[in-house]
C-alpha positions in Angstrom: 61.6 14.9 173.7 64.1 12.9 171.7 66.5 10.4 173.2 69.4 12.4 171.8 68.7 14.9 174.6 69.6 12.3 177.1 72.9 11.7 175.5 74.0 15.2 174.5 72.7 17.4 177.4 74.0 15.2 180.2 77.6 14.8 181.2 79.3 11.5 181.9 79.1 10.3 185.4 82.5 9.4 186.8 81.9 6.2 188.7 84.6 4.8 190.9 85.0 1.1 190.2 83.9 -0.5 193.5 86.1 -3.1 195.1 85.6 -6.5 193.4 83.3 -8.7 195.6 84.9 -11.6 197.4 82.1 -14.0 196.5 80.6 -13.5 193.0 78.0 -16.2 193.6 76.7 -14.3 196.7 76.6 -11.1 194.6 74.4 -12.8 192.0 72.0 -14.0 194.8 71.7 -10.5 196.4 72.0 -8.1 193.5 70.7 -7.6 189.9 72.9 -6.4 187.1 71.9 -3.6 184.7 74.0 -2.4 181.8 74.1 1.0 180.1 75.8 4.4 179.8 76.1 6.2 183.1 75.1 9.8 183.4 75.0 12.3 186.3 71.5 12.8 187.6 70.1 16.3 186.7 69.6 17.5 190.2 70.3 14.8 192.8 73.9 14.0 193.4 72.9 10.8 195.3 71.4 9.2 192.2 72.8 8.0 188.9 71.1 7.6 185.5 71.9 4.6 183.3 70.8 4.9 179.7 70.1 1.4 178.4 70.9 1.8 174.7 72.1 5.3 174.0 72.3 5.1 170.2 68.8 3.6 169.8 65.8 5.7 168.8 63.7 3.7 171.2 65.7 3.8 174.4 64.9 4.2 178.1 66.9 4.9 181.2 67.1 3.7 184.8 67.5 5.9 187.8 69.3 4.3 190.9 70.3 5.5 194.3 74.1 5.4 194.4 74.0 3.7 197.8 72.1 0.8 196.3 74.9 0.0 193.8 77.6 -2.2 195.3 79.7 -3.1 192.3 80.4 -1.5 188.9 82.1 -3.3 186.0 83.5 -1.5 183.0 82.2 -2.9 179.7 83.4 -2.3 176.1 82.6 1.2 174.9 80.1 1.9 172.2 81.2 3.8 169.1 78.7 5.4 166.7 79.2 5.6 162.9 80.3 9.2 163.5 83.1 8.1 165.9 81.3 9.2 169.1 82.4 7.0 172.0 80.1 6.3 174.9 81.3 4.4 177.9 79.2 1.4 179.0 79.1 -0.1 182.5 77.3 -2.9 184.3 76.1 -1.9 187.8 75.0 -4.4 190.4 72.1 -3.1 192.4 70.8 -4.6 195.6 67.6 -6.6 195.3 64.5 -5.0 196.7 65.9 -1.5 196.1 63.5 1.1 194.7 64.5 2.4 191.3 62.9 4.2 188.3 62.6 3.0 184.7 61.7 5.8 182.4 60.5 5.3 178.8 60.0 8.4 176.7 56.9 8.4 174.4 55.0 10.8 172.2 51.6 12.0 173.7 48.8 11.6 171.1 45.2 10.5 170.8 44.6 7.0 169.6 42.4 7.0 166.6 39.1 5.1 166.8 38.6 2.5 164.1 
């Protein structure tokens, strides 16, 4: 599986920008920020996928419950050399939430020296 599948076969996830928090210092104490390109989850409408570096050949993605995200910031978009534009956001996820980090890899035997 190549990482280009993550980019091309998923559609953008339209995230509503959540209301700006009253106290940013409190947000930093209770949440952790993650940045990437948001995507709809393949089968669960209560989850969101966040691709960490969509143009990299060695990327990974996060999977979060939408209810665990309290604030979303728009970041500058990424533009490929071909002119493809990918939106980037920073999501603030509640600490102690359960999430998934998925790193694709090629399955193969390790040669013995």
